[in-house]
VMD Tcl script that draws the C-alpha trace (Angstrom):
set ca {
  {67.06 -8.35 8.70}
  {65.70 -5.75 6.66}
  {63.18 -8.11 5.28}
  {61.75 -8.76 8.85}
  {61.56 -5.15 9.59}
  {59.49 -4.28 6.53}
  {57.16 -7.52 7.31}
  {56.59 -6.21 10.70}
  {55.85 -2.75 9.66}
  {53.30 -4.13 7.06}
  {51.70 -6.18 9.71}
  {51.37 -3.25 11.97}
  {49.80 -1.19 9.19}
  {47.46 -4.00 8.64}
  {46.25 -4.08 12.05}
  {45.96 -0.11 12.11}
  {43.64 -0.67 8.89}
  {41.47 -3.30 10.41}
  {41.10 -1.08 13.47}
  {40.21 2.04 11.42}
  {37.77 -0.12 9.42}
  {36.01 -1.38 12.47}
  {35.68 1.98 14.08}
  {34.17 3.18 10.76}
  {31.76 0.42 10.47}
  {30.91 0.81 14.21}
  {29.93 4.54 13.49}
  {28.24 3.91 10.34}
  {25.94 1.25 11.52}
  {24.80 2.71 14.95}
  {23.84 0.30 17.66}
  {20.17 0.30 18.55}
  {18.98 -0.56 21.89}
  {16.07 -2.62 21.95}
  {14.03 -4.06 24.87}
  {14.03 -8.01 25.00}
  {11.19 -10.26 25.20}
  {7.60 -10.08 24.05}
  {4.94 -7.60 25.18}
  {2.01 -9.15 27.19}
  {-1.13 -7.89 28.51}
  {0.30 -7.37 31.88}
  {2.69 -4.75 30.21}
  {-0.32 -2.46 29.26}
  {-1.35 0.35 31.76}
  {-4.39 0.72 33.68}
  {-6.46 3.57 32.30}
  {-5.60 6.53 34.31}
  {-8.90 8.21 33.56}
  {-10.45 5.62 36.02}
  {-7.74 6.15 38.53}
  {-5.51 3.82 40.53}
  {-7.71 3.24 43.76}
  {-7.40 -0.53 43.25}
  {-4.93 -2.59 45.17}
  {-1.69 -2.91 43.61}
  {-2.34 -6.68 42.81}
  {-5.62 -5.78 41.18}
  {-3.87 -3.31 38.84}
  {-2.68 -6.23 36.67}
  {-5.96 -8.16 36.77}
  {-7.85 -5.05 35.50}
  {-4.83 -3.79 32.91}
  {-5.00 -4.19 29.38}
  {-7.06 -2.68 26.52}
  {-10.73 -2.31 27.70}
  {-12.06 -1.74 24.29}
  {-13.30 -4.85 22.17}
  {-11.53 -5.44 19.16}
  {-13.10 -4.18 16.02}
  {-11.96 -6.95 13.64}
  {-11.68 -10.57 13.68}
  {-9.50 -11.17 10.59}
  {-6.85 -9.41 8.52}
  {-5.77 -9.71 5.04}
  {-2.39 -7.89 4.23}
  {-1.77 -7.42 0.57}
  {1.53 -6.28 -0.10}
  {2.35 -5.07 -3.64}
  {6.08 -4.59 -3.85}
  {7.17 -1.14 -4.99}
  {3.80 0.24 -5.07}
  {4.22 4.07 -5.44}
  {1.37 6.37 -4.20}
  {0.67 7.64 -7.64}
  {0.08 4.07 -8.94}
  {-3.02 4.04 -6.62}
  {-3.96 7.75 -6.14}
  {-2.81 9.24 -9.48}
  {-4.58 10.18 -12.51}
  {-2.81 7.53 -14.60}
  {-3.53 4.84 -12.24}
  {-4.96 1.59 -13.43}
  {-6.71 0.62 -10.15}
  {-9.92 1.75 -10.85}
  {-11.85 -0.42 -8.24}
  {-9.66 0.81 -5.46}
  {-10.14 4.45 -6.56}
  {-13.88 3.92 -6.59}
  {-13.65 2.71 -2.90}
  {-11.77 5.71 -1.83}
  {-14.21 8.07 -3.53}
  {-17.08 6.54 -2.16}
  {-15.70 6.28 1.46}
  {-15.65 2.65 1.78}
  {-11.74 2.71 1.97}
  {-9.36 5.07 3.73}
  {-6.20 5.87 1.90}
  {-2.61 7.60 2.91}
  {0.57 8.08 1.43}
  {2.79 6.23 3.80}
  {6.48 7.52 4.10}
  {9.12 4.88 4.14}
  {12.55 5.57 5.57}
  {15.76 4.49 3.85}
  {16.98 2.04 3.03}
  {13.99 1.38 0.81}
  {14.31 -2.35 0.17}
  {12.16 -5.19 1.12}
  {13.58 -6.78 4.19}
  {13.96 -3.88 6.15}
  {10.69 -2.51 5.31}
  {9.10 -5.65 6.36}
  {10.87 -5.33 9.66}
  {9.58 -1.85 10.05}
  {5.97 -2.78 8.95}
  {5.78 -5.80 11.45}
  {8.02 -4.17 14.44}
  {7.36 -0.48 14.23}
  {11.19 0.14 14.43}
  {13.60 2.14 12.30}
  {15.80 -0.45 10.00}
  {19.36 0.05 9.40}
  {21.63 -0.11 6.23}
  {22.83 -3.30 7.51}
  {19.53 -4.81 6.75}
  {19.78 -3.49 3.16}
  {23.02 -5.89 2.95}
  {21.25 -8.84 4.45}
  {18.28 -8.38 1.93}
  {20.67 -9.65 -0.74}
  {21.56 -12.79 0.82}
  {18.60 -15.15 0.40}
  {20.09 -17.79 2.85}
  {20.66 -15.30 5.62}
  {18.89 -16.17 8.90}
  {20.61 -13.70 11.08}
  {18.09 -10.95 10.57}
  {15.13 -13.31 11.72}
  {12.63 -11.88 13.79}
  {11.84 -14.94 15.64}
  {13.04 -13.69 18.84}
  {12.09 -10.12 18.26}
  {8.50 -8.65 19.27}
  {6.36 -8.17 16.33}
  {2.83 -7.72 15.21}
  {2.29 -11.26 13.60}
  {3.70 -12.78 16.93}
  {1.17 -10.87 18.90}
  {-1.71 -11.82 16.54}
  {-1.07 -15.22 16.69}
  {-0.11 -15.57 20.41}
  {-2.55 -13.16 22.10}
  {-5.04 -12.93 19.16}
  {-5.31 -16.81 18.56}
  {-4.97 -16.11 14.79}
  {-3.97 -18.80 12.22}
  {-1.31 -16.94 9.99}
  {-0.99 -17.87 6.17}
  {1.54 -16.40 3.82}
  {1.77 -16.56 0.04}
  {4.42 -14.64 -1.86}
  {7.84 -13.25 -1.41}
  {10.04 -15.76 0.66}
  {11.64 -12.92 2.72}
  {8.64 -13.29 5.07}
  {9.63 -17.09 5.60}
  {13.07 -16.05 6.53}
  {11.99 -13.31 8.79}
  {9.38 -15.24 10.68}
  {10.31 -18.83 10.81}
  {7.59 -21.21 12.30}
  {5.00 -18.43 12.04}
  {2.86 -19.63 9.30}
  {0.53 -22.57 8.95}
  {0.21 -22.66 5.01}
  {2.75 -21.06 2.81}
  {3.99 -20.87 -0.75}
  {7.10 -18.77 -0.98}
  {8.43 -17.14 -4.28}
  {11.84 -15.78 -4.94}
  {12.33 -12.24 -5.48}
  {15.42 -12.36 -7.39}
  {14.11 -13.76 -10.76}
  {13.36 -10.20 -11.94}
  {12.97 -11.23 -15.41}
  {9.59 -12.91 -14.33}
  {6.69 -10.47 -14.18}
  {3.90 -13.12 -14.55}
  {4.21 -16.38 -12.91}
  {5.62 -14.52 -9.68}
  {2.30 -13.24 -9.21}
  {0.35 -15.90 -10.70}
  {1.76 -18.32 -8.08}
  {0.32 -15.97 -5.27}
  {-2.94 -15.37 -6.98}
  {-3.75 -19.04 -7.44}
  {-4.08 -19.32 -3.59}
  {-6.32 -16.22 -3.15}
  {-9.92 -17.80 -3.51}
  {-9.15 -21.26 -2.09}
  {-7.55 -19.90 1.06}
  {-9.92 -16.85 1.67}
  {-13.04 -19.11 1.17}
  {-11.78 -21.37 4.04}
  {-13.10 -20.66 7.63}
  {-9.75 -21.46 9.65}
  {-7.67 -18.50 8.91}
  {-7.08 -15.45 10.83}
  {-4.39 -13.55 9.08}
  {-3.41 -13.95 5.11}
  {-0.52 -12.30 3.94}
  {-0.28 -11.78 0.21}
  {3.08 -10.43 -1.25}
  {2.99 -9.48 -4.80}
  {6.41 -8.95 -6.76}
  {5.59 -8.59 -10.28}
  {5.04 -4.62 -10.32}
  {8.45 -4.20 -8.66}
  {10.17 -6.58 -11.40}
  {8.41 -4.37 -14.12}
  {9.99 -1.24 -12.64}
  {13.50 -2.94 -12.39}
  {13.18 -3.96 -15.91}
  {11.61 -1.10 -17.71}
  {10.61 1.58 -15.16}
  {7.42 2.84 -13.99}
  {6.44 4.26 -17.52}
  {6.81 0.79 -19.08}
  {3.58 -0.33 -21.09}
  {3.57 -3.18 -18.70}
  {2.93 -1.07 -15.76}
  {-0.88 -0.17 -16.23}
  {-2.01 -3.90 -17.05}
  {-0.09 -4.93 -13.78}
  {-1.78 -2.29 -11.90}
  {-5.23 -3.54 -13.21}
  {-4.09 -7.01 -12.47}
  {-3.59 -5.85 -8.85}
  {-6.93 -3.96 -8.80}
  {-8.53 -7.08 -9.77}
  {-7.26 -8.97 -6.77}
  {-8.30 -6.31 -4.58}
  {-11.83 -6.71 -5.90}
  {-11.67 -10.49 -5.48}
  {-10.30 -10.19 -1.92}
  {-12.90 -7.57 -0.84}
  {-15.87 -9.38 -2.47}
  {-14.91 -12.69 -0.85}
  {-14.40 -11.26 2.72}
  {-17.45 -8.93 2.52}
  {-19.60 -12.13 1.67}
  {-18.07 -14.10 4.27}
  {-18.43 -11.40 7.03}
  {-22.09 -11.43 6.13}
  {-22.50 -15.06 6.69}
  {-20.36 -15.16 9.82}
  {-21.94 -12.23 11.49}
  {-25.44 -13.53 10.80}
  {-24.51 -16.77 12.40}
  {-22.71 -15.49 15.33}
  {-23.46 -12.13 17.13}
  {-19.81 -12.00 18.67}
  {-18.14 -12.27 15.15}
  {-16.34 -9.19 13.92}
  {-15.71 -8.12 10.16}
  {-12.38 -8.65 8.12}
  {-9.92 -5.73 7.40}
  {-8.17 -5.71 4.23}
  {-5.04 -3.46 4.08}
  {-3.39 -2.77 0.64}
  {0.28 -1.46 1.10}
  {3.62 -1.23 -0.29}
  {6.83 -2.01 1.40}
  {8.67 0.81 -0.66}
  {8.12 2.79 -4.06}
  {10.41 3.35 -6.94}
  {12.22 6.29 -8.36}
  {11.78 7.66 -12.01}
  {13.90 4.82 -13.48}
  {12.37 1.83 -11.57}
  {15.04 1.28 -8.90}
  {14.80 1.84 -5.02}
  {16.98 1.77 -2.10}
  {17.71 5.40 -1.51}
  {15.82 8.27 0.16}
  {14.30 10.26 -2.55}
  {10.68 11.51 -2.29}
  {9.75 8.83 -5.24}
  {11.38 5.91 -3.47}
  {9.85 6.61 -0.02}
  {6.26 7.46 -1.11}
  {4.18 4.30 -0.95}
  {0.62 3.65 0.20}
  {-1.71 2.55 2.81}
  {-5.46 1.50 1.82}
  {-7.74 0.29 4.60}
  {-10.78 -1.51 3.41}
  {-13.44 -3.03 5.59}
  {-16.68 -2.64 7.51}
  {-16.49 0.25 9.93}
  {-13.86 2.29 7.97}
  {-14.87 5.85 8.07}
  {-13.59 7.25 4.96}
  {-14.72 10.62 3.65}
  {-16.99 10.47 0.47}
  {-15.84 12.79 -2.14}
  {-18.24 14.89 -3.96}
  {-15.73 15.51 -6.72}
  {-15.43 12.18 -8.46}
  {-13.37 13.78 -11.38}
  {-9.83 13.41 -12.66}
  {-8.05 15.13 -9.53}
  {-10.44 13.82 -6.94}
  {-7.59 11.75 -5.32}
  {-4.68 14.11 -5.55}
  {-5.05 15.12 -2.01}
  {-4.15 11.64 -0.82}
  {-0.59 12.05 -2.66}
  {0.13 14.54 0.13}
  {-1.75 12.89 3.02}
  {1.60 11.73 4.58}
  {1.81 9.25 7.43}
  {4.88 7.09 8.66}
  {4.82 3.52 7.53}
  {5.63 2.52 11.06}
  {2.18 3.66 12.15}
  {0.71 0.19 10.68}
  {1.88 -1.71 13.84}
  {0.17 0.29 16.68}
  {-2.88 0.99 14.65}
  {-3.44 -2.95 13.99}
  {-2.49 -3.87 17.45}
  {-5.14 -1.43 18.85}
  {-7.78 -2.53 16.28}
  {-7.31 -6.20 16.86}
  {-6.81 -5.81 20.67}
  {-3.39 -7.37 21.10}
  {-0.47 -5.86 22.89}
  {1.92 -3.56 21.13}
  {5.23 -4.84 20.37}
  {7.89 -3.54 22.60}
  {10.12 -1.62 20.67}
  {7.61 0.11 18.42}
  {7.92 3.73 17.51}
  {4.85 4.11 15.35}
  {1.89 6.33 16.10}
  {-1.58 4.96 15.66}
  {-3.71 6.64 12.80}
  {-6.51 8.61 14.63}
  {-8.70 8.19 11.39}
  {-9.06 4.57 12.25}
  {-9.93 4.94 15.95}
  {-13.03 6.91 15.31}
  {-15.22 3.92 16.02}
  {-14.28 3.89 19.81}
  {-15.61 6.08 22.57}
  {-13.57 9.11 24.08}
  {-12.56 7.06 27.07}
  {-11.45 3.90 25.05}
  {-9.53 6.33 22.47}
  {-7.70 7.87 25.27}
  {-6.73 4.88 26.97}
  {-5.56 3.62 23.66}
  {-3.37 6.45 23.30}
  {-2.09 6.20 27.00}
  {-1.24 2.59 26.03}
  {0.88 3.46 22.96}
  {2.54 6.45 24.86}
  {3.41 4.06 27.79}
  {4.96 1.50 25.14}
  {6.98 4.29 23.46}
  {7.97 5.76 26.63}
  {9.48 2.36 27.58}
  {11.94 2.85 24.58}
  {12.65 6.14 25.61}
  {13.77 4.94 28.97}
  {15.83 2.00 27.30}
  {17.71 4.53 25.39}
  {17.89 7.77 27.43}
  {19.46 7.69 30.88}
  {17.83 10.96 32.01}
  {14.30 9.30 31.49}
  {13.25 7.71 34.77}
  {10.03 5.91 35.88}
  {6.93 8.02 36.07}
  {5.10 8.12 39.29}
  {1.46 7.66 38.29}
  {0.17 8.12 42.03}
  {1.79 11.63 41.96}
  {0.21 12.61 38.68}
  {-3.03 11.42 39.88}
  {-2.80 13.41 43.25}
  {-1.45 16.51 41.51}
  {-2.70 16.52 37.83}
  {-2.89 20.31 37.54}
  {0.94 20.76 38.45}
  {1.92 18.21 35.83}
  {-0.53 19.38 33.22}
  {1.04 22.96 33.34}
  {4.66 22.00 33.24}
  {6.69 23.96 30.79}
  {8.83 21.31 28.91}
  {10.48 23.53 26.25}
  {13.37 24.75 28.44}
  {14.42 21.27 29.46}
  {17.93 20.77 28.01}
  {18.31 16.76 27.90}
  {16.09 14.99 25.40}
  {15.07 12.20 27.78}
  {13.79 14.44 30.58}
  {11.85 16.55 28.16}
  {10.30 13.53 26.76}
  {9.40 12.56 30.30}
  {7.87 15.90 30.96}
  {5.66 15.68 27.81}
  {4.53 12.07 28.86}
  {3.69 13.22 32.26}
  {1.83 16.30 31.13}
  {-0.23 14.11 28.78}
  {-1.11 11.61 31.60}
  {-2.27 14.70 33.83}
  {-4.31 16.12 31.06}
  {-5.91 12.56 30.77}
  {-6.64 12.57 34.37}
  {-8.18 15.77 34.38}
  {-10.16 15.10 31.27}
  {-12.05 12.29 33.20}
  {-14.30 14.70 34.72}
  {-15.39 16.65 31.42}
  {-15.98 15.96 27.85}
  {-13.35 17.80 25.93}
  {-10.68 15.14 25.04}
  {-9.12 16.89 21.97}
  {-6.55 18.73 24.09}
  {-5.57 15.29 25.68}
  {-5.35 13.70 22.36}
  {-3.11 16.46 21.04}
  {-0.88 16.09 24.06}
  {-0.45 12.36 23.65}
  {0.40 12.90 19.83}
  {2.85 15.59 20.71}
  {4.80 13.31 23.06}
  {4.77 10.45 20.81}
  {5.79 12.47 17.68}
  {8.74 13.97 19.68}
  {9.81 10.73 21.08}
  {9.60 8.88 17.75}
  {11.51 11.46 15.83}
  {14.10 11.78 18.42}
  {14.45 7.83 18.64}
  {14.31 7.41 14.92}
  {17.12 9.65 14.30}
  {19.29 8.02 17.07}
  {18.67 4.71 15.53}
  {19.48 5.70 11.86}
  {22.01 8.46 12.58}
  {25.98 8.13 12.42}
  {28.49 8.30 15.19}
  {30.79 10.87 13.33}
  {33.24 10.68 16.07}
  {34.01 7.12 15.53}
  {33.81 7.50 11.77}
  {36.32 10.34 11.91}
  {38.69 8.29 14.03}
  {38.28 5.32 11.49}
  {39.08 7.49 8.56}
  {42.19 8.93 10.18}
  {43.64 5.48 10.92}
  {42.85 4.38 7.45}
  {44.44 7.47 5.92}
  {47.50 7.11 8.23}
  {47.74 3.41 6.85}
  {48.00 4.74 3.29}
  {50.51 7.32 4.18}
  {52.65 4.65 6.29}
  {52.53 2.34 3.29}
  {53.82 5.12 1.05}
  {56.48 5.88 3.42}
  {57.42 2.22 3.77}
  {57.62 2.03 0.00}
  {59.85 4.95 -0.51}
  {62.47 3.69 2.12}
  {62.30 0.15 0.70}
  {63.69 1.40 -2.46}
  {60.17 1.43 -4.48}
  {59.46 5.06 -4.82}
  {56.13 6.05 -5.42}
  {57.04 9.01 -7.20}
  {59.43 8.50 -9.98}
  {59.72 9.84 -13.53}
  {60.45 7.38 -16.60}
  {61.09 9.47 -19.86}
  {59.24 12.49 -18.31}
  {56.10 10.35 -17.61}
  {54.62 10.38 -14.32}
  {53.76 6.75 -13.09}
  {50.25 5.63 -12.19}
  {51.18 4.57 -8.78}
  {50.93 8.16 -7.18}
  {47.48 8.86 -8.47}
  {46.21 5.57 -7.36}
  {47.27 6.44 -3.86}
  {45.56 9.93 -4.25}
  {42.37 7.87 -5.48}
  {42.21 6.26 -2.30}
  {42.97 9.01 -0.23}
  {40.19 11.07 -1.78}
  {37.73 8.22 -1.52}
  {38.15 8.02 2.16}
  {37.54 11.71 2.25}
  {34.37 11.29 0.08}
  {32.84 8.98 2.75}
  {32.22 12.11 5.03}
  {29.57 13.18 2.46}
  {26.09 12.63 2.99}
  {25.62 11.93 -0.61}
  {28.06 9.05 -1.28}
  {25.39 6.55 -1.34}
  {23.32 8.39 -3.99}
  {26.47 9.78 -5.97}
  {29.37 7.47 -5.48}
  {29.46 6.83 -9.41}
  {30.46 10.34 -10.02}
  {33.55 9.56 -8.10}
  {34.49 6.61 -10.13}
  {33.55 8.59 -13.47}
  {36.13 11.00 -12.71}
  {38.86 8.61 -11.55}
  {38.36 6.06 -14.56}
  {38.90 8.82 -17.08}
  {41.71 10.19 -15.00}
  {43.50 6.89 -14.94}
  {43.05 6.35 -18.70}
  {44.48 9.69 -19.18}
  {47.65 8.91 -17.20}
  {47.88 5.68 -19.09}
  {47.56 7.53 -22.47}
  {50.61 9.78 -21.07}
  {52.65 6.92 -19.73}
  {52.09 3.99 -22.06}
  {51.94 2.96 -25.70}
  {48.84 2.30 -27.58}
  {47.45 5.91 -27.35}
  {44.90 5.37 -30.02}
  {43.35 2.47 -28.27}
  {43.37 4.75 -24.78}
  {41.76 7.77 -26.69}
  {39.03 5.28 -28.10}
  {38.48 3.91 -24.48}
  {38.04 7.31 -23.10}
  {35.63 8.21 -25.91}
  {33.49 5.11 -25.46}
  {33.47 5.79 -21.52}
  {32.40 9.31 -22.07}
  {29.49 8.08 -24.31}
  {28.47 5.57 -21.50}
  {28.75 8.22 -18.86}
  {26.19 10.23 -20.88}
  {23.82 7.44 -21.53}
  {21.81 7.36 -18.23}
  {21.73 10.22 -15.72}
  {22.00 8.18 -12.47}
  {21.82 9.06 -8.65}
  {19.49 11.54 -7.16}
  {21.04 15.03 -7.88}
  {21.03 14.97 -11.62}
  {18.45 12.19 -12.25}
  {16.18 14.37 -14.25}
  {18.85 15.93 -16.56}
  {18.63 15.15 -20.43}
  {20.54 12.12 -21.55}
  {20.49 9.60 -24.29}
  {18.14 7.35 -22.56}
  {15.44 9.90 -22.80}
  {15.97 10.48 -26.51}
  {16.00 6.76 -27.30}
  {12.72 6.34 -25.11}
  {10.63 8.96 -27.30}
  {8.10 6.99 -29.36}
  {9.28 8.64 -32.53}
  {12.87 6.94 -31.81}
  {11.70 3.62 -31.25}
  {13.28 2.27 -34.42}
  {16.55 3.36 -33.49}
  {16.51 1.44 -30.03}
  {15.98 -1.67 -32.00}
  {18.72 -0.83 -34.62}
  {21.16 -0.41 -31.69}
  {19.85 -3.64 -30.15}
  {20.35 -5.60 -33.24}
  {23.78 -4.17 -34.09}
  {25.05 -4.80 -30.47}
  {23.82 -8.42 -30.52}
  {25.33 -8.84 -34.08}
  {28.67 -7.27 -32.98}
  {29.05 -9.40 -29.82}
  {28.44 -12.63 -31.86}
  {30.78 -11.23 -34.72}
  {33.45 -10.75 -31.94}
  {33.06 -14.11 -30.57}
  {33.44 -15.69 -34.05}
  {36.63 -13.70 -34.51}
  {38.04 -14.46 -31.15}
  {37.40 -18.18 -31.64}
  {38.52 -18.35 -35.17}
  {41.82 -16.87 -34.10}
  {42.82 -18.63 -30.74}
  {40.78 -21.74 -30.37}
  {41.95 -25.21 -31.81}
  {38.91 -26.92 -30.77}
  {36.33 -26.85 -33.51}
  {33.71 -28.72 -31.51}
  {33.80 -26.55 -28.54}
  {34.26 -23.36 -30.44}
  {31.15 -24.17 -32.50}
  {28.99 -25.16 -29.59}
  {29.97 -21.93 -27.77}
  {29.12 -19.75 -31.01}
  {25.84 -21.65 -31.57}
  {24.64 -21.11 -28.01}
  {25.77 -17.52 -27.88}
  {23.59 -16.96 -31.23}
  {20.46 -18.80 -29.77}
  {20.81 -16.79 -26.52}
  {20.92 -13.54 -28.38}
  {18.01 -14.12 -30.47}
  {15.98 -15.24 -27.33}
  {17.09 -12.08 -25.74}
  {15.69 -9.98 -28.50}
  {12.65 -11.95 -28.63}
  {12.04 -11.43 -24.98}
  {12.31 -7.59 -25.06}
  {10.48 -7.47 -28.38}
  {7.46 -9.14 -26.87}
  {7.16 -6.86 -23.76}
  {7.41 -3.80 -25.64}
  {4.42 -2.03 -27.38}
  {6.80 -1.09 -30.16}
  {8.65 -4.28 -30.58}
  {9.91 -5.77 -33.93}
  {7.35 -6.22 -36.74}
  {9.54 -7.17 -39.70}
  {8.40 -10.03 -41.62}
  {11.66 -11.95 -41.24}
  {11.69 -11.39 -37.65}
  {8.10 -12.97 -37.42}
  {9.66 -16.12 -39.08}
  {12.50 -16.28 -36.59}
  {10.16 -15.56 -33.71}
  {7.91 -18.37 -34.60}
  {10.66 -20.82 -34.07}
  {11.27 -19.80 -30.28}
  {9.31 -20.36 -27.22}
  {6.13 -18.40 -27.15}
  {6.17 -17.58 -23.67}
  {8.32 -14.72 -22.44}
  {8.93 -16.59 -19.19}
  {10.20 -19.63 -21.24}
  {12.44 -17.35 -23.25}
  {13.88 -15.78 -20.14}
  {14.63 -19.40 -18.89}
  {16.24 -20.21 -22.21}
  {18.64 -17.57 -21.63}
  {19.68 -18.67 -18.34}
  {20.13 -22.11 -19.45}
  {22.12 -21.26 -22.52}
  {24.30 -19.11 -20.15}
  {25.19 -22.05 -17.96}
  {26.06 -24.08 -21.11}
  {28.07 -21.19 -22.45}
  {30.18 -21.25 -19.10}
  {30.54 -25.15 -19.46}
  {31.75 -24.93 -22.99}
  {34.04 -21.84 -22.34}
  {35.69 -23.64 -19.55}
  {36.10 -26.88 -21.55}
  {38.04 -25.27 -24.26}
  {40.06 -22.76 -22.07}
  {43.19 -24.92 -21.94}
  {43.39 -24.71 -25.60}
  {42.79 -21.00 -25.81}
  {45.23 -18.30 -26.20}
  {46.49 -15.89 -23.39}
  {43.86 -13.21 -24.10}
  {40.76 -15.30 -24.87}
  {39.95 -16.27 -21.25}
  {38.64 -12.94 -19.98}
  {37.05 -11.90 -23.27}
  {35.34 -15.36 -23.71}
  {33.93 -15.15 -20.10}
  {32.52 -11.60 -20.89}
  {31.06 -12.59 -24.21}
  {29.31 -15.74 -22.65}
  {27.65 -13.76 -19.79}
  {26.64 -10.93 -22.05}
  {23.09 -12.39 -23.06}
  {22.13 -12.65 -19.30}
  {23.27 -9.18 -18.85}
  {21.05 -7.84 -21.90}
  {18.22 -9.93 -20.69}
  {18.19 -8.12 -17.18}
  {18.60 -4.78 -18.74}
  {16.42 -2.66 -21.14}
  {16.59 -2.49 -24.88}
  {17.57 1.16 -24.84}
  {20.81 0.16 -22.80}
  {21.93 -2.57 -25.05}
  {24.46 -0.23 -26.85}
  {26.08 0.63 -23.39}
  {26.93 -3.11 -23.04}
  {28.40 -3.06 -26.46}
  {30.49 0.12 -25.46}
  {31.65 -1.72 -22.36}
  {32.76 -4.62 -24.48}
  {34.61 -2.49 -26.68}
  {36.52 -0.73 -23.57}
  {37.43 -4.12 -22.19}
  {38.65 -5.42 -25.42}
  {40.64 -2.56 -26.16}
  {42.87 -3.07 -23.02}
  {44.28 -6.27 -24.87}
  {46.97 -5.23 -27.42}
  {46.79 -8.53 -29.57}
}
mol new
graphics top color blue
foreach p $ca { graphics top sphere $p radius 0.5 }
foreach p [lrange $ca 0 end-1] q [lrange $ca 1 end] { graphics top cylinder $p $q radius 0.2 }
display resetview
């Protein structure tokens, strides 16, 4: 009978736990209301500067953007993780691009991305003008995921293809193929998860540049380069490979610019109606000081827009010196501005859920009337999103505004309490000022009024889309905490006490409950994502200390605690203490390069020696054991060669040169050899497990995967993996 009572109680606790988890997830991943369907020309407002005297049926006939498109074709060159100082900084390798900016032939901005700063949500933001969510960051990892497709969501590419009649081609990161199925005519996708490849992943894109751009049947070409991002992950932004990669990207910018400029001259000479080509160099996100991204730090969110093309009215710089472009590092615009800006420049409808403001610097080629109508069009589209999300915002009566523009233009919107009504007031005031400006030449105040409304609406809606529902999150945490307490009470009454003494030693079960309880509380912190590792650093050491107090093997536990403390001090991670001194900084100093390679060789040697000792003691199959050790040794040497080749201070010993001559000459081939060897190590390990001892299985698996982990790491971190291996090995008493 009691067994059924406890089973029922556990079932209730499980249900409560799942409900709490669901409530927390609903609060953490806020629901974003979006307008379904795709924008059409009938959705664009009639120019209020002209009035609405035409019959109602004629409003739709005369609606739409009255200005002619400024460009016929578009090249989007996306360089993954392109930070603003990689283009505008003094140490940049992109000399040609900088010369274009200095001469006024290009226009540059620091484009601010929003977290999560990973590829999929950033592409979504760039093509829809919306705010991504952290759920998109999770989906970014799943290469086979199709749930995040933009096939049924309004986006810029759909507008360019449907209303602009453009043929669109894509070469590069295959994330575009998953987001936009059936959108592209010609494609060649590359995987973004083979981070060890920094050469072929870009070569595969570049080989299409000249053949594709020299054709005359394309309207939009998307080029997405991954190599610079891979270098950041492998060796950081100060890697010796970074400047050569920047120069490579700069050469591609030169090639693209020269090809389209030559084609534009020929096309426009042959056809008076032809328009030039716009080239946009941009990054999807940036990277921090150690080469990673995903968070919300200044470095991770500061990427670039560089607009290159005929009609770009950049400001020539009289000072061509070292710091001439430094002001561009602070010229911040929102990354979502790309959607509305390009839609206006190409004369296509703006995607329905866009929150981005058009860049005024790119609208200078239009007349005052055309520019005001463009701002009215973007404001009307954004106000549609406001109405979808704010119940207090209602439809605007344009007839009343036209009849009484002075009343609406002078309205005081600052005292309105509800956000929706305040945004409606700002929008109506801008429309009224636009109507009044049709009789005079001063349009700057009207432009300012439109931008004030759009900035207010965009900021408010962005916060609502990316914010958290704290009430739901709190309810979820309370339910999950109640589940933990309920389980503790159940165990207490069931005879399995969570608090008991044995030889005056406290059991670890109570601190484990405390660990999960404090973790639940830590989820309320706004810094959990950036600093969660600090929580685990503390509790791992705490549990090791309790293990030292309650179990035998105190010398092993002390050694584990010492090794873990060294690991903790090796790399300062997160956001708050990322710049503090650590072992990594000491090893990366040029005068200590020799120590990096000594530690690397010692680590690889120790891992191979451990495998030899392990197999000699526990394995009976000589064949499988020798195969395993041979593959491990070969993979270790390939890893050392791979990192040595990619370092400007690699191994130069004569003996090493002899060994290196026996290995594949290309870095990509070395990496592929390690992947292949890891697969064979797994096969040989599984084949011999039934003959192994009780403790060999986990250590064998850890040893086999170690070369792959070291390949994806950096040389100064090799010793960290060695220490981790030591910590794991010390858990086994034999």
